[in-house]
OpenMM code with the backbone's topology and positions (N, CA, C; nanometers):
from openmm import Vec3, app, unit

residues = "MET GLN PRO GLU ASP THR PRO ASP SER SER PHE PRO ALA TRP HIS LEU VAL LEU MET THR THR PHE GLU TYR THR GLN THR PHE VAL PRO LEU PRO TYR LYS THR VAL THR SER GLY VAL LEU MET PHE LYS SER THR ASP ASP THR THR GLU PRO ASP ILE HIS GLY TYR LEU SER ASN PRO GLU THR LEU ALA ILE LEU ASN ARG HIS GLY ARG GLU GLY TRP GLU LEU VAL SER VAL GLN PRO ILE ASN ARG GLY HIS GLU ARG PHE GLY ASN GLN ASN ALA GLN ALA TRP ALA VAL GLY TYR ALA ILE SER THR GLY PHE LEU PHE PHE PHE LYS ARG SER ILE VAL THR PRO THR LEU LEU ASP LYS PRO PRO GLN THR".split()
positions = [
    Vec3(-2.2757, -3.1750, 3.2850),
    Vec3(-2.1764, -3.1769, 3.3905),
    Vec3(-2.1841, -3.3091, 3.4655),
    Vec3(-2.0752, -3.3435, 3.5254),
    Vec3(-2.0696, -3.4679, 3.6003),
    Vec3(-2.0585, -3.4352, 3.7487),
    Vec3(-2.0901, -3.5289, 3.8338),
    Vec3(-2.0876, -3.5011, 3.9777),
    Vec3(-1.9462, -3.4791, 4.0301),
    Vec3(-1.9413, -3.4225, 4.1500),
    Vec3(-1.8141, -3.3987, 4.2187),
    Vec3(-1.7414, -3.5314, 4.2424),
    Vec3(-1.6099, -3.5244, 4.2498),
    Vec3(-1.5308, -3.6433, 4.2835),
    Vec3(-1.5636, -3.6878, 4.4258),
    Vec3(-1.5843, -3.8111, 4.4417),
    Vec3(-1.6011, -3.8697, 4.5748),
    Vec3(-1.5043, -3.9861, 4.5829),
    Vec3(-1.4786, -4.0384, 4.7009),
    Vec3(-1.3873, -4.1524, 4.7080),
    Vec3(-1.4326, -4.2703, 4.6229),
    Vec3(-1.5667, -4.2869, 4.6017),
    Vec3(-1.6139, -4.4010, 4.5233),
    Vec3(-1.6283, -4.3672, 4.3755),
    Vec3(-1.6075, -4.2435, 4.3378),
    Vec3(-1.6376, -4.2026, 4.2007),
    Vec3(-1.5092, -4.1846, 4.1210),
    Vec3(-1.5144, -4.2230, 3.9954),
    Vec3(-1.3991, -4.2005, 3.9084),
    Vec3(-1.4234, -4.0820, 3.8150),
    Vec3(-1.5331, -4.0068, 3.8366),
    Vec3(-1.5632, -3.8898, 3.7543),
    Vec3(-1.4762, -3.7716, 3.7968),
    Vec3(-1.4304, -3.6920, 3.7025),
    Vec3(-1.3554, -3.5713, 3.7404),
    Vec3(-1.4501, -3.4660, 3.7976),
    Vec3(-1.3963, -3.3769, 3.8744),
    Vec3(-1.4767, -3.2686, 3.9325),
    Vec3(-1.4894, -3.1554, 3.8309),
    Vec3(-1.6083, -3.0984, 3.8193),
    Vec3(-1.6325, -2.9827, 3.7331),
    Vec3(-1.6728, -2.8668, 3.8223),
    Vec3(-1.6113, -2.7531, 3.8003),
    Vec3(-1.6442, -2.6347, 3.8789),
    Vec3(-1.6784, -2.5211, 3.7846),
    Vec3(-1.7885, -2.4554, 3.8147),
    Vec3(-1.8298, -2.3389, 3.7373),
    Vec3(-1.7714, -2.2158, 3.8049),
    Vec3(-1.6904, -2.1415, 3.7325),
    Vec3(-1.6242, -2.0229, 3.7860),
    Vec3(-1.6646, -1.9030, 3.7015),
    Vec3(-1.6936, -1.7925, 3.7671),
    Vec3(-1.7228, -1.6688, 3.6950),
    Vec3(-1.5923, -1.5930, 3.6768),
    Vec3(-1.5512, -1.5767, 3.5522),
    Vec3(-1.4263, -1.5067, 3.5222),
    Vec3(-1.4590, -1.3668, 3.4737),
    Vec3(-1.3854, -1.2699, 3.5247),
    Vec3(-1.4035, -1.1324, 3.4803),
    Vec3(-1.2960, -1.0994, 3.3783),
    Vec3(-1.3393, -1.0591, 3.2613),
    Vec3(-1.2477, -1.0112, 3.1586),
    Vec3(-1.2900, -0.8694, 3.1225),
    Vec3(-1.2091, -0.8021, 3.0450),
    Vec3(-1.2378, -0.6639, 3.0093),
    Vec3(-1.2378, -0.6471, 2.8583),
    Vec3(-1.3204, -0.5556, 2.8125),
    Vec3(-1.3143, -0.5128, 2.6733),
    Vec3(-1.2864, -0.3631, 2.6740),
    Vec3(-1.2249, -0.3151, 2.5676),
    Vec3(-1.1792, -0.1773, 2.5606),
    Vec3(-1.2312, -0.1103, 2.4342),
    Vec3(-1.2443, 0.0198, 2.4415),
    Vec3(-1.2778, 0.0998, 2.3246),
    Vec3(-1.2130, 0.2366, 2.3417),
    Vec3(-1.2064, 0.3107, 2.2341),
    Vec3(-1.1525, 0.4463, 2.2406),
    Vec3(-1.2306, 0.5343, 2.1450),
    Vec3(-1.2244, 0.6637, 2.1716),
    Vec3(-1.2885, 0.7604, 2.0829),
    Vec3(-1.2046, 0.8871, 2.0805),
    Vec3(-1.2066, 0.9554, 1.9684),
    Vec3(-1.1298, 1.0789, 1.9509),
    Vec3(-1.2246, 1.1979, 1.9579),
    Vec3(-1.1872, 1.2989, 2.0362),
    Vec3(-1.2645, 1.4228, 2.0455),
    Vec3(-1.1718, 1.5366, 2.0038),
    Vec3(-1.2030, 1.6054, 1.8932),
    Vec3(-1.1148, 1.7125, 1.8456),
    Vec3(-1.1187, 1.8349, 1.9370),
    Vec3(-1.0080, 1.9055, 1.9420),
    Vec3(-0.9959, 2.0287, 2.0201),
    Vec3(-1.0035, 2.1471, 1.9243),
    Vec3(-1.1061, 2.2326, 1.9391),
    Vec3(-1.1163, 2.3482, 1.8491),
    Vec3(-1.0160, 2.4575, 1.8880),
    Vec3(-0.9781, 2.5366, 1.7902),
    Vec3(-0.8880, 2.6494, 1.8134),
    Vec3(-0.9589, 2.7789, 1.7776),
    Vec3(-0.9195, 2.8848, 1.8464),
    Vec3(-0.9789, 3.0155, 1.8196),
    Vec3(-0.9379, 3.0627, 1.6806),
    Vec3(-1.0244, 3.1415, 1.6199),
    Vec3(-0.9946, 3.1981, 1.4885),
    Vec3(-0.9920, 3.3496, 1.4986),
    Vec3(-0.9216, 3.4120, 1.4057),
    Vec3(-0.9100, 3.5574, 1.3997),
    Vec3(-0.9549, 3.6018, 1.2615),
    Vec3(-1.0422, 3.7018, 1.2586),
    Vec3(-1.0878, 3.7577, 1.1317),
    Vec3(-1.0149, 3.8892, 1.1090),
    Vec3(-0.9618, 3.9061, 0.9892),
    Vec3(-0.8917, 4.0308, 0.9566),
    Vec3(-0.9369, 4.0791, 0.8196),
    Vec3(-0.9155, 4.2063, 0.7923),
    Vec3(-0.9548, 4.2652, 0.6644),
    Vec3(-1.0957, 4.3217, 0.6707),
    Vec3(-1.1384, 4.3796, 0.5598),
    Vec3(-1.2721, 4.4385, 0.5512),
    Vec3(-1.3399, 4.3940, 0.4225),
    Vec3(-1.4708, 4.3961, 0.4265),
    Vec3(-1.5570, 4.3640, 0.3136),
    Vec3(-1.5132, 4.2365, 0.2416),
    Vec3(-1.4863, 4.2473, 0.1129),
    Vec3(-1.4527, 4.1270, 0.0372),
    Vec3(-1.3089, 4.0802, 0.0595),
    Vec3(-1.2318, 4.1544, 0.1340),
    Vec3(-1.0931, 4.1162, 0.1629),
    Vec3(-1.0792, 4.0528, 0.3012),
    Vec3(-1.1920, 4.0177, 0.3619),
    Vec3(-1.1876, 3.9541, 0.4936),
    Vec3(-1.1310, 3.8130, 0.4819),
    Vec3(-1.0565, 3.7759, 0.5823),
    Vec3(-1.0067, 3.6379, 0.5888),
    Vec3(-1.0135, 3.5902, 0.7335),
    Vec3(-1.0316, 3.4635, 0.7483),
    Vec3(-1.0357, 3.4022, 0.8810),
    Vec3(-0.9180, 3.3073, 0.8921),
    Vec3(-0.8387, 3.3275, 0.9950),
    Vec3(-0.7198, 3.2452, 1.0162),
    Vec3(-0.7291, 3.1749, 1.1504),
    Vec3(-0.6791, 3.0524, 1.1537),
    Vec3(-0.6713, 2.9792, 1.2800),
    Vec3(-0.5563, 3.0341, 1.3628),
    Vec3(-0.5722, 3.0282, 1.4941),
    Vec3(-0.4640, 3.0661, 1.5845),
    Vec3(-0.4091, 2.9390, 1.6478),
    Vec3(-0.3090, 2.9538, 1.7304),
    Vec3(-0.2554, 2.8391, 1.8036),
    Vec3(-0.3087, 2.8368, 1.9464),
    Vec3(-0.4129, 2.9147, 1.9720),
    Vec3(-0.4734, 2.9187, 2.1056),
    Vec3(-0.5989, 2.8315, 2.1073),
    Vec3(-0.6013, 2.7280, 2.1903),
    Vec3(-0.7193, 2.6416, 2.1942),
    Vec3(-0.8412, 2.7161, 2.2487),
    Vec3(-0.9572, 2.6807, 2.1963),
    Vec3(-1.0832, 2.7386, 2.2430),
    Vec3(-1.1382, 2.6479, 2.3530),
    Vec3(-1.0842, 2.6647, 2.4736),
    Vec3(-1.1217, 2.5787, 2.5859),
    Vec3(-1.2695, 2.5949, 2.6200),
    Vec3(-1.3182, 2.7177, 2.6210),
    Vec3(-1.4597, 2.7406, 2.6519),
    Vec3(-1.5489, 2.6706, 2.5483),
    Vec3(-1.5121, 2.6812, 2.4220),
    Vec3(-1.5883, 2.6139, 2.3170),
    Vec3(-1.5849, 2.4629, 2.3312),
    Vec3(-1.4700, 2.4105, 2.3726),
    Vec3(-1.4553, 2.2663, 2.3915),
    Vec3(-1.5422, 2.2170, 2.5071),
    Vec3(-1.5343, 2.2890, 2.6210),
    Vec3(-1.6082, 2.2455, 2.7393),
    Vec3(-1.7584, 2.2681, 2.7271),
    Vec3(-1.7994, 2.3687, 2.6496),
    Vec3(-1.9426, 2.3961, 2.6361),
    Vec3(-2.0049, 2.3238, 2.5168),
    Vec3(-1.9257, 2.2492, 2.4428),
    Vec3(-1.9765, 2.1741, 2.3280),
    Vec3(-2.0588, 2.0549, 2.3778),
    Vec3(-2.1890, 2.0511, 2.3464),
    Vec3(-2.2710, 1.9392, 2.3946),
    Vec3(-2.2271, 1.8041, 2.3377),
    Vec3(-2.1613, 1.8044, 2.2238),
    Vec3(-2.1144, 1.6793, 2.1631),
    Vec3(-2.0081, 1.6114, 2.2501),
    Vec3(-1.9183, 1.6910, 2.3097),
    Vec3(-1.8127, 1.6351, 2.3948),
    Vec3(-1.8733, 1.5639, 2.5148),
    Vec3(-1.9649, 1.6304, 2.5830),
    Vec3(-2.0289, 1.5710, 2.6999),
    Vec3(-2.1177, 1.4530, 2.6603),
    Vec3(-2.1804, 1.4601, 2.5441),
    Vec3(-2.2659, 1.3502, 2.4980),
    Vec3(-2.1844, 1.2227, 2.4770),
    Vec3(-2.0625, 1.2357, 2.4271),
    Vec3(-1.9759, 1.1188, 2.4069),
    Vec3(-1.9457, 1.0520, 2.5404),
    Vec3(-1.9084, 1.1325, 2.6407),
    Vec3(-1.8769, 1.0765, 2.7722),
    Vec3(-2.0004, 1.0139, 2.8364),
    Vec3(-2.1145, 1.0821, 2.8293),
    Vec3(-2.2374, 1.0294, 2.8899),
    Vec3(-2.2849, 0.9018, 2.8216),
    Vec3(-2.2724, 0.8953, 2.6896),
    Vec3(-2.3144, 0.7747, 2.6174),
    Vec3(-2.2313, 0.6544, 2.6608),
    Vec3(-2.1002, 0.6732, 2.6695),
    Vec3(-2.0144, 0.5626, 2.7132),
    Vec3(-2.0468, 0.5225, 2.8576),
    Vec3(-2.0732, 0.6215, 2.9442),
    Vec3(-2.1090, 0.5911, 3.0829),
    Vec3(-2.2380, 0.5117, 3.0929),
    Vec3(-2.3386, 0.5492, 3.0149),
    Vec3(-2.4663, 0.4758, 3.0160),
    Vec3(-2.4490, 0.3318, 2.9682),
    Vec3(-2.3554, 0.3099, 2.8780),
    Vec3(-2.3312, 0.1755, 2.8248),
    Vec3(-2.2390, 0.0928, 2.9144),
    Vec3(-2.2005, 0.1474, 3.0307),
    Vec3(-2.1188, 0.0726, 3.1257),
    Vec3(-1.9693, 0.0874, 3.1082),
    Vec3(-1.9254, 0.1803, 3.0236),
    Vec3(-1.7823, 0.2011, 3.0014),
    Vec3(-1.7266, 0.2929, 3.1093),
    Vec3(-1.6064, 0.2618, 3.1558),
    Vec3(-1.5357, 0.3433, 3.2544),
    Vec3(-1.4187, 0.4122, 3.1851),
    Vec3(-1.4073, 0.5441, 3.2038),
    Vec3(-1.2954, 0.6189, 3.1459),
    Vec3(-1.1695, 0.5856, 3.2246),
    Vec3(-1.0673, 0.5335, 3.1567),
    Vec3(-0.9454, 0.4931, 3.2263),
    Vec3(-0.8245, 0.5783, 3.1900),
    Vec3(-0.8291, 0.6462, 3.0751),
    Vec3(-0.7133, 0.7261, 3.0357),
    Vec3(-0.7528, 0.8260, 2.9276),
    Vec3(-0.6813, 0.9374, 2.9270),
    Vec3(-0.6981, 1.0388, 2.8224),
    Vec3(-0.5596, 1.0706, 2.7682),
    Vec3(-0.5449, 1.0669, 2.6369),
    Vec3(-0.4157, 1.0924, 2.5726),
    Vec3(-0.4298, 1.2057, 2.4721),
    Vec3(-0.3535, 1.3148, 2.4890),
    Vec3(-0.3591, 1.4201, 2.3867),
    Vec3(-0.2926, 1.3725, 2.2577),
    Vec3(-0.3490, 1.4129, 2.1460),
    Vec3(-0.2914, 1.3823, 2.0153),
    Vec3(-0.2345, 1.5127, 1.9601),
    Vec3(-0.1059, 1.5132, 1.9320),
    Vec3(-0.0369, 1.6348, 1.8891),
    Vec3(0.0023, 1.6277, 1.7424),
    Vec3(0.0211, 1.7445, 1.6860),
    Vec3(0.0755, 1.7545, 1.5505),
    Vec3(0.1811, 1.8641, 1.5521),
    Vec3(0.2736, 1.8541, 1.4612),
    Vec3(0.3779, 1.9553, 1.4518),
    Vec3(0.3247, 2.0823, 1.3876),
    Vec3(0.3709, 2.1949, 1.4351),
    Vec3(0.3319, 2.3243, 1.3798),
    Vec3(0.4600, 2.4055, 1.3622),
    Vec3(0.4768, 2.4622, 1.2462),
    Vec3(0.5984, 2.5402, 1.2224),
    Vec3(0.5620, 2.6753, 1.1632),
    Vec3(0.6479, 2.7706, 1.1902),
    Vec3(0.6315, 2.9052, 1.1345),
    Vec3(0.7657, 2.9492, 1.0790),
    Vec3(0.7603, 3.0068, 0.9615),
    Vec3(0.8807, 3.0563, 0.8958),
    Vec3(0.8635, 3.2051, 0.8725),
    Vec3(0.9711, 3.2759, 0.8803),
    Vec3(0.9629, 3.4189, 0.8553),
    Vec3(1.0935, 3.4746, 0.8031),
    Vec3(1.0869, 3.6001, 0.7652),
    Vec3(1.2042, 3.6705, 0.7155),
    Vec3(1.1921, 3.8139, 0.7644),
    Vec3(1.2813, 3.8517, 0.8512),
    Vec3(1.2772, 3.9860, 0.9072),
    Vec3(1.4157, 4.0479, 0.8925),
    Vec3(1.4201, 4.1603, 0.8250),
    Vec3(1.5473, 4.2297, 0.8024),
    Vec3(1.6503, 4.1382, 0.7364),
    Vec3(1.6043, 4.0629, 0.6380),
    Vec3(1.6899, 3.9733, 0.5596),
    Vec3(1.7487, 3.8599, 0.6427),
    Vec3(1.6908, 3.8345, 0.7581),
    Vec3(1.7346, 3.7213, 0.8391),
    Vec3(1.6186, 3.6220, 0.8477),
    Vec3(1.6409, 3.5034, 0.7996),
    Vec3(1.5355, 3.4018, 0.8031),
    Vec3(1.5289, 3.3395, 0.9422),
    Vec3(1.4090, 3.3043, 0.9824),
    Vec3(1.3909, 3.2379, 1.1110),
    Vec3(1.2820, 3.1314, 1.0971),
    Vec3(1.2852, 3.0368, 1.1855),
    Vec3(1.1840, 2.9308, 1.1866),
    Vec3(1.1621, 2.8848, 1.3300),
    Vec3(1.0391, 2.8510, 1.3583),
    Vec3(1.0023, 2.8007, 1.4907),
    Vec3(0.9138, 2.6783, 1.4701),
    Vec3(0.9372, 2.5742, 1.5460),
    Vec3(0.8526, 2.4551, 1.5396),
    Vec3(0.8127, 2.4110, 1.6792),
    Vec3(0.6887, 2.3678, 1.6933),
    Vec3(0.6391, 2.3205, 1.8222),
    Vec3(0.5190, 2.2299, 1.7977),
    Vec3(0.4775, 2.1602, 1.9007),
    Vec3(0.3630, 2.0687, 1.8899),
    Vec3(0.2392, 2.1337, 1.9492),
    Vec3(0.1266, 2.1163, 1.8811),
    Vec3(-0.0012, 2.1606, 1.9365),
    Vec3(-0.0977, 2.0422, 1.9342),
    Vec3(-0.1887, 2.0427, 2.0286),
    Vec3(-0.2836, 1.9325, 2.0407),
    Vec3(-0.3956, 1.9471, 1.9388),
    Vec3(-0.4289, 1.8373, 1.8723),
    Vec3(-0.5420, 1.8389, 1.7791),
    Vec3(-0.6680, 1.7843, 1.8446),
    Vec3(-0.6528, 1.7195, 1.9573),
    Vec3(-0.7676, 1.6641, 2.0285),
    Vec3(-0.7210, 1.5603, 2.1285),
    Vec3(-0.8160, 1.4812, 2.1753),
    Vec3(-0.7870, 1.3853, 2.2809),
    Vec3(-0.8459, 1.2491, 2.2471),
    Vec3(-0.7680, 1.1452, 2.2775),
    Vec3(-0.8179, 1.0079, 2.2703),
    Vec3(-0.8641, 0.9686, 2.4099),
    Vec3(-0.9897, 0.9286, 2.4203),
    Vec3(-1.0444, 0.8804, 2.5457),
    Vec3(-1.0453, 0.7277, 2.5400),
    Vec3(-0.9858, 0.6632, 2.6408),
    Vec3(-0.9817, 0.5175, 2.6478),
    Vec3(-1.0785, 0.4703, 2.7563),
    Vec3(-1.1646, 0.3759, 2.7205),
    Vec3(-1.2655, 0.3237, 2.8119),
    Vec3(-1.2497, 0.1732, 2.8251),
    Vec3(-1.2950, 0.1196, 2.9398),
    Vec3(-1.3004, -0.0255, 2.9563),
    Vec3(-1.4287, -0.0605, 3.0307),
    Vec3(-1.4738, -0.1838, 3.0114),
    Vec3(-1.5846, -0.2365, 3.0908),
    Vec3(-1.5623, -0.3848, 3.1109),
    Vec3(-1.6124, -0.4331, 3.2233),
    Vec3(-1.5902, -0.5735, 3.2569),
    Vec3(-1.6992, -0.6606, 3.1967),
    Vec3(-1.6595, -0.7820, 3.1671),
    Vec3(-1.7502, -0.8839, 3.1160),
    Vec3(-1.7325, -1.0053, 3.2066),
    Vec3(-1.8403, -1.0498, 3.2679),
    Vec3(-1.8338, -1.1684, 3.3529),
    Vec3(-1.8843, -1.2861, 3.2709),
    Vec3(-1.7979, -1.3866, 3.2540),
    Vec3(-1.8348, -1.5036, 3.1748),
    Vec3(-1.8204, -1.6298, 3.2595),
    Vec3(-1.9195, -1.7178, 3.2545),
    Vec3(-1.9056, -1.8448, 3.3262),
    Vec3(-1.8066, -1.9360, 3.2536),
    Vec3(-1.7169, -1.9962, 3.3287),
    Vec3(-1.6144, -2.0840, 3.2720),
    Vec3(-1.6105, -2.2140, 3.3517),
    Vec3(-1.6015, -2.3252, 3.2830),
    Vec3(-1.5910, -2.4548, 3.3500),
    Vec3(-1.4446, -2.4902, 3.3710),
    Vec3(-1.4124, -2.5274, 3.4933),
    Vec3(-1.2778, -2.5744, 3.5246),
    Vec3(-1.2864, -2.7217, 3.5604),
    Vec3(-1.1893, -2.7994, 3.5156),
    Vec3(-1.1924, -2.9422, 3.5471),
    Vec3(-1.1210, -2.9743, 3.6777),
    Vec3(-1.0591, -2.8740, 3.7398),
    Vec3(-0.9935, -2.8949, 3.8685),
    Vec3(-1.0475, -2.7924, 3.9666),
    Vec3(-1.0551, -2.8286, 4.0920),
    Vec3(-1.0977, -2.7282, 4.1898),
    Vec3(-0.9890, -2.6227, 4.2057),
    Vec3(-1.0275, -2.4976, 4.2321),
    Vec3(-0.9262, -2.3940, 4.2499),
    Vec3(-0.8437, -2.4195, 4.3753),
    Vec3(-0.7164, -2.3865, 4.3689),
    Vec3(-0.6271, -2.4012, 4.4833),
    Vec3(-0.6482, -2.2844, 4.5777),
    Vec3(-0.6746, -2.3151, 4.7051),
    Vec3(-0.6929, -2.2064, 4.8030),
    Vec3(-0.5934, -2.2172, 4.9136),
] * unit.nanometer
topology = app.Topology()
chain = topology.addChain("A")
for resn in residues:
    res = topology.addResidue(resn, chain)
    for name in ("N", "CA", "C"):
        topology.addAtom(name, app.Element.getBySymbol(name[0]), res)
């Protein structure tokens, strides 16, 4: 670095400035759905429902571990976005066909950011 500009000096002024920038990351956490078991013995079947298992989601240690890990690493949660998929049902009742379509959430995208402070050299003094 060179010295500050003075009336007798022809050297340019150098200023060290700390600039804050951000880096971002995201992670997906799936949302489980309740299941229904029907039938008996070897004819049993398990079917997914369209009802989310909120208790299972909130009590899942993996979900909380993801948030805590990001927090320990200095990440700040800034946004949560549900991820949806289309779900349709078709039927035939009394020779009349019907169909229903709607969106259900498959999980959530968590968006995190953290600041990075980097020293930067400026060749001009900042304007104040």
